[in-house]
C-alpha positions in Angstrom: 56.6 154.0 44.9 56.9 153.4 48.7 58.4 150.0 48.1 61.0 151.5 45.8 61.9 154.1 48.5 62.1 151.4 51.1 64.3 149.3 48.9 66.5 152.2 48.1 67.0 153.0 51.8 67.7 149.4 52.6 70.3 149.2 49.8 71.9 152.4 51.1 72.1 151.1 54.6 73.5 147.7 53.5 76.0 149.5 51.3 77.1 151.5 54.3 77.9 148.2 56.1 80.3 147.3 53.3 82.4 150.4 53.6 85.9 149.8 54.8 86.6 151.3 58.2 86.3 150.8 61.9 83.5 149.1 63.8 81.9 152.5 64.3 81.1 152.5 60.6 79.3 149.2 61.0 77.4 150.5 64.0 76.4 153.6 62.1 75.4 151.7 59.1 73.2 149.3 61.1 71.6 152.1 63.0 71.0 154.0 59.8 69.4 151.0 58.2 67.2 150.2 61.3 66.0 153.8 61.6 65.4 154.2 57.9 63.4 151.0 57.8 61.4 151.9 60.9 60.8 155.4 59.4 59.6 153.8 56.2 57.3 151.4 58.1 55.6 154.3 59.9 55.6 156.7 56.9 54.2 154.3 54.3 51.0 154.0 56.4 50.5 157.8 56.0 49.9 157.5 52.3 46.4 158.2 51.0 44.0 155.3 51.5 46.1 153.7 54.2 45.5 153.5 57.9 48.2 155.2 60.0 50.2 152.6 61.9 49.4 153.9 65.4 45.7 154.1 64.5 45.9 150.4 63.6 47.5 149.7 67.0 44.8 151.7 68.7 42.2 149.3 67.4 43.8 146.5 69.5 43.9 148.6 72.7 41.0 147.6 74.9 38.8 150.5 75.9 40.0 152.9 73.2 37.4 154.5 71.0 39.4 154.6 67.8 37.2 157.2 66.0 37.7 159.6 68.8 41.5 159.4 68.8 42.0 159.1 65.0 43.6 162.5 64.6 45.8 162.0 67.7 47.1 158.6 66.5 47.7 159.9 63.0 49.6 162.9 64.4 51.6 160.5 66.6 52.4 158.4 63.5 53.6 161.5 61.7 55.7 162.5 64.7 57.4 159.1 65.0 58.1 159.1 61.2 59.8 162.4 61.5 61.8 161.4 64.6 63.0 158.2 63.0 64.0 160.1 59.8 65.9 162.5 62.0 67.7 159.6 63.7 68.5 158.1 60.3 70.0 161.4 59.2 72.0 161.7 62.4 73.4 158.1 61.8 74.3 159.1 58.2 76.1 162.1 59.5 77.9 159.9 62.0 78.8 157.6 59.2 80.3 160.6 57.3 82.3 161.5 60.4 80.3 164.5 61.6 80.2 163.1 65.2 80.7 159.8 67.0 78.0 157.2 66.5 78.1 156.5 70.3 76.8 160.0 70.9 74.1 159.6 68.3 73.0 156.2 69.7 73.0 157.5 73.3 70.9 160.6 72.2 68.5 158.4 70.2 68.0 156.1 73.2 67.3 158.9 75.6 65.2 161.0 73.2 63.3 158.0 71.9 62.7 156.6 75.3 61.5 160.0 76.6 59.1 160.4 73.7 57.7 156.9 74.1 57.2 157.3 77.9 56.1 160.9 77.7 53.4 160.2 75.1 51.7 157.8 77.6 51.4 160.7 80.0 49.9 163.0 77.3 47.5 160.3 76.1 46.4 159.5 79.7 45.6 163.2 80.2 44.0 163.8 76.8 41.8 160.7 77.0 41.3 159.9 80.7 38.1 157.9 79.9 40.2 155.4 78.0 42.0 154.4 81.2 45.7 154.8 82.1 47.9 154.5 79.1 51.0 152.4 80.0 53.9 151.1 78.0 52.8 147.5 78.7 49.3 148.2 77.4 50.8 149.8 74.3 53.1 146.8 73.7 50.2 144.4 74.1 48.2 146.3 71.5 51.2 146.3 69.1 51.6 142.6 69.7 47.9 141.8 69.1 47.9 144.0 65.9 50.9 142.1 64.5 49.4 138.7 65.5 46.2 139.6 63.7 48.1 140.8 60.6 50.0 137.5 60.4 46.9 135.4 61.0 45.1 137.0 58.0 
């Protein structure tokens, strides 16, 4: 089911790229596709029996007690899924002419960046015994999780 949804979203995004029109349409189509696929990647891990994506990343973060932050990391995965779905919807609206894609992309960059950086502050305050949460530490954990996945 999730694979069919992902394939449908990908097909919709690719179809948007084929629409005649200015370069803004291509930008909106690409942004729609990227956000929808990222949303799907996060969201599919929330299905029953699956490990939420950010919980998986937490297992590769040195010093983190995964069991202790399982609810937090699941909630964060839900939040990012929703945010990415919202960004995809905004790109679709831009594609339909509701507002300029440049405005959508600037807003996405600022809001996404603020959420990513702000979450590190929240995590550091909520789990001080795990050490300071930094973007570099997070990116390292994501990298290690992906390397482990591809090695298996």
